[in-house]
VODOFI-493143 format. One record per residue (C-alpha): residue in one letter; z, x, y; residue number from 1. Coordinates in pm, 1 decimal, padded with zeros to 6 digits. Each point is the difference from the previous one (the first is absolute). Last residue first. Example, Ala and Ser with C-alpha at 12.3 -4.5 7.8 and 13.67 -1.06 7.14 Angstrom:
2
KENU  r        up      east     north    k
KENU  S   00714.0   01367.0  -00106.0    2
KENU  A   00066.0  -00137.0  -00344.0    1
***
This chain:
88
KENU  r        up      east     north    k
KENU  S  -01790.3   03679.1  -01260.0   88
KENU  L   00281.2  -00241.2   00145.4   87
KENU  Y   00106.4  -00288.6  -00189.3   86
KENU  V   00116.6  -00320.8   00166.2   85
KENU  G   00102.0  -00251.1  -00267.1   84
KENU  S   00351.4  -00017.3   00058.6   83
KENU  Q   00082.7   00022.2   00372.2   82
KENU  P   00195.9   00319.1   00009.6   81
KENU  Q   00400.1  -00038.0   00010.5   80
KENU  V   00133.7   00245.5   00316.1   79
KENU  R  -00022.0  -00351.3   00279.5   78
KENU  R   00069.1  -00302.0  -00276.8   77
KENU  K   00358.0   00233.6  -00046.1   76
KENU  L   00090.9  -00015.2   00321.5   75
KENU  T  -00039.4  -00386.8   00086.1   74
KENU  K   00195.7  -00024.9  -00367.1   73
KENU  A   00251.3   00188.3   00145.9   72
KENU  Q   00042.4  -00166.7   00381.4   71
KENU  A  -00015.3  -00325.5  -00189.0   70
KENU  V   00252.0   00065.6  -00256.1   69
KENU  E   00240.3   00137.9   00322.9   68
KENU  P  -00118.5  -00292.1   00222.8   67
KENU  L   00099.8  -00238.2  -00281.9   66
KENU  Y  -00178.3  -00323.6  -00028.6   65
KENU  H   00124.9  -00309.2  -00257.2   64
KENU  N  -00253.1  -00345.2  -00044.0   63
KENU  E  -00145.6   00012.1  -00323.8   62
KENU  R   00105.3   00377.5  -00152.7   61
KENU  I  -00009.0   00277.2   00193.1   60
KENU  R  -00188.0  -00005.9   00303.5   59
KENU  N  -00235.7   00271.9   00164.9   58
KENU  R  -00336.3  -00125.8  -00036.0   57
KENU  R   00041.5  -00377.1   00043.3   56
KENU  I   00305.4   00119.1   00317.8   55
KENU  E  -00276.3   00267.6   00146.3   54
KENU  R  -00320.7  -00274.0  -00028.3   53
KENU  S   00198.8  -00303.2   00217.4   52
KENU  I   00151.9   00260.6   00302.1   51
KENU  T  -00353.7   00150.9   00006.6   50
KENU  S  -00190.5  -00382.2  -00020.3   49
KENU  H   00293.3  -00073.7   00287.2   48
KENU  S  -00099.3   00241.1   00207.4   47
KENU  V   00197.1   00287.3   00140.7   46
KENU  K   00223.3  -00031.9   00362.5   45
KENU  L   00321.3   00054.8  -00209.7   44
KENU  R   00110.3  -00317.5   00190.3   43
KENU  K  -00305.0  -00197.6  -00019.9   42
KENU  G  -00086.0   00122.4  -00367.3   41
KENU  I   00361.4  -00101.2  -00090.5   40
KENU  E  -00058.2  -00362.2   00154.3   39
KENU  R  -00398.4  -00069.7  -00209.4   38
KENU  Y   00172.5   00174.0  -00322.0   37
KENU  S   00331.9  -00355.0   00038.8   36
KENU  F   00304.0   00129.1   00076.8   35
KENU  G   00261.2  -00131.8  -00232.8   34
KENU  E   00299.1   00272.5   00123.7   33
KENU  R  -00010.7   00174.2  -00348.5   32
KENU  L  -00387.9   00008.9   00065.5   31
KENU  Y   00072.1   00142.7   00343.2   30
KENU  A   00239.7   00265.3  -00098.5   29
KENU  E  -00240.6   00120.4  -00300.2   28
KENU  I  -00299.1   00011.0   00183.8   27
KENU  Q   00271.1   00280.6   00299.4   26
KENU  Y   00048.8   00177.6  -00309.1   25
KENU  R  -00390.5   00036.6  -00030.8   24
KENU  Q  -00023.1   00072.0   00417.5   23
KENU  G   00168.9   00323.2  -00133.2   22
KENU  A  -00256.0   00103.9  -00227.3   21
KENU  I  -00346.4  -00050.3   00149.9   20
KENU  V  -00195.7  -00270.5  -00079.2   19
KENU  A  -00356.0   00026.7   00038.3   18
KENU  Q  -00236.7  -00103.1   00274.0   17
KENU  L  -00320.8  -00162.4   00062.4   16
KENU  E  -00004.7  -00162.9   00355.0   15
KENU  H   00206.5  -00299.2   00065.3   14
KENU  Y   00236.9   00213.1   00187.6   13
KENU  I  -00272.8  -00008.6   00264.1   12
KENU  S   00050.4  -00409.9   00125.8   11
KENU  R  -00135.2  -00231.8  -00051.9   10
KENU  N  -00099.1  -00276.4   00266.1    9
KENU  T  -00377.7   00056.6  -00038.2    8
KENU  Q  -00312.1   00099.0   00227.0    7
KENU  R  -00326.9  -00138.0  -00143.2    6
KENU  R  -00253.8   00315.2  -00082.0    5
KENU  Y  -00239.2  -00061.8   00270.2    4
KENU  L  -00400.8  -00025.3  -00108.6    3
KENU  V  -00309.6   00057.4   00241.6    2
KENU  M  -00295.0  -00145.9  -00050.5    1
***
């Protein structure tokens, strides 16, 4: 018996991707215009889950998203070692 993987209409942009610095400014502009996470994802060719995660991780206060702050938070997370991981 041979099983075939079902083809879907999902585009290549549904692969796991990171948001790059330049896209953060576009995300901010789209949010100000009232676009949904799905629409922003389509326009940037990134999954809507990636957009949601980006905003959740990097927002300030409740609903404010600033690309400069988001970039700074991203760089800070990149340099800090994860807690609880010790090398001997």
